[in-house]
N, C-alpha and C positions, 0 to 999 in steps of 0.2 A: 116418216119424209125419207127414210136412209134406207127403209125397206121396198120403196116403192125404187128409187134412185140406183137398187142395188140391182133393182129386174130392168131398167131399164138400163144399167150400162151393158151389165152383162145379154140384154137380149143386138143392141148395138155392136158393140165389140167381141163379140162370144165368146166370153170369160167367163167364171161360176156365177151365176144371178143373186145367192142368200146374203143375208150380213150376217156379216159375225159381230158382235158387242160384247166389252165386257161385263155391260150395266144387264147381267143376267135377272137378274130383278125382275126390272123392269120387262124387258121383254118375255118369260115368262108370264107374266100379270098378263098380257098380250096375247099370250099364245091362250088362257085361262078367259080370258074374255073374247076368243075369236077372232082376234085380228090379225095374228101372227100362227103358225104351225113351225115348230121343230124340222127344219131339212138333210136330208146327206145330198151328195153331189160324188160323183166318180168325177175327176181331173186327172189327166196326163198321170193316169194313174195312183194317185196319193187322192186320198178320200178328204172331202171336203165336209163339212156339217156346219149352220149356220139355220138362219131364221128367213121364211117368204112369208110375202100377204098372202092370206086368205081372200075368198073372193068379197066377202063381210067386206074384210078390211082397204081392198078397194079400189071397190064405191065408198064408203067413208071420207078415203084419206081423198081419193078427187072430189067428194062434195063438200068437202072445204075449202078447195082449191076457187082463188078468185081468178 
């Protein structure tokens, strides 16, 4: 949910779209499952690293929304 929220917020507010977390073990498990991918962006001259949803992650998230 946080990764989806980060993508939407980034698109609307024109800010970085990556999710950052301290729970890297959980995020890395989601990377292994193919739901997230590690990514980096350049923003105002700074490199920002985080996670973003894969297409499979977006589909699974949206399928579980009511």
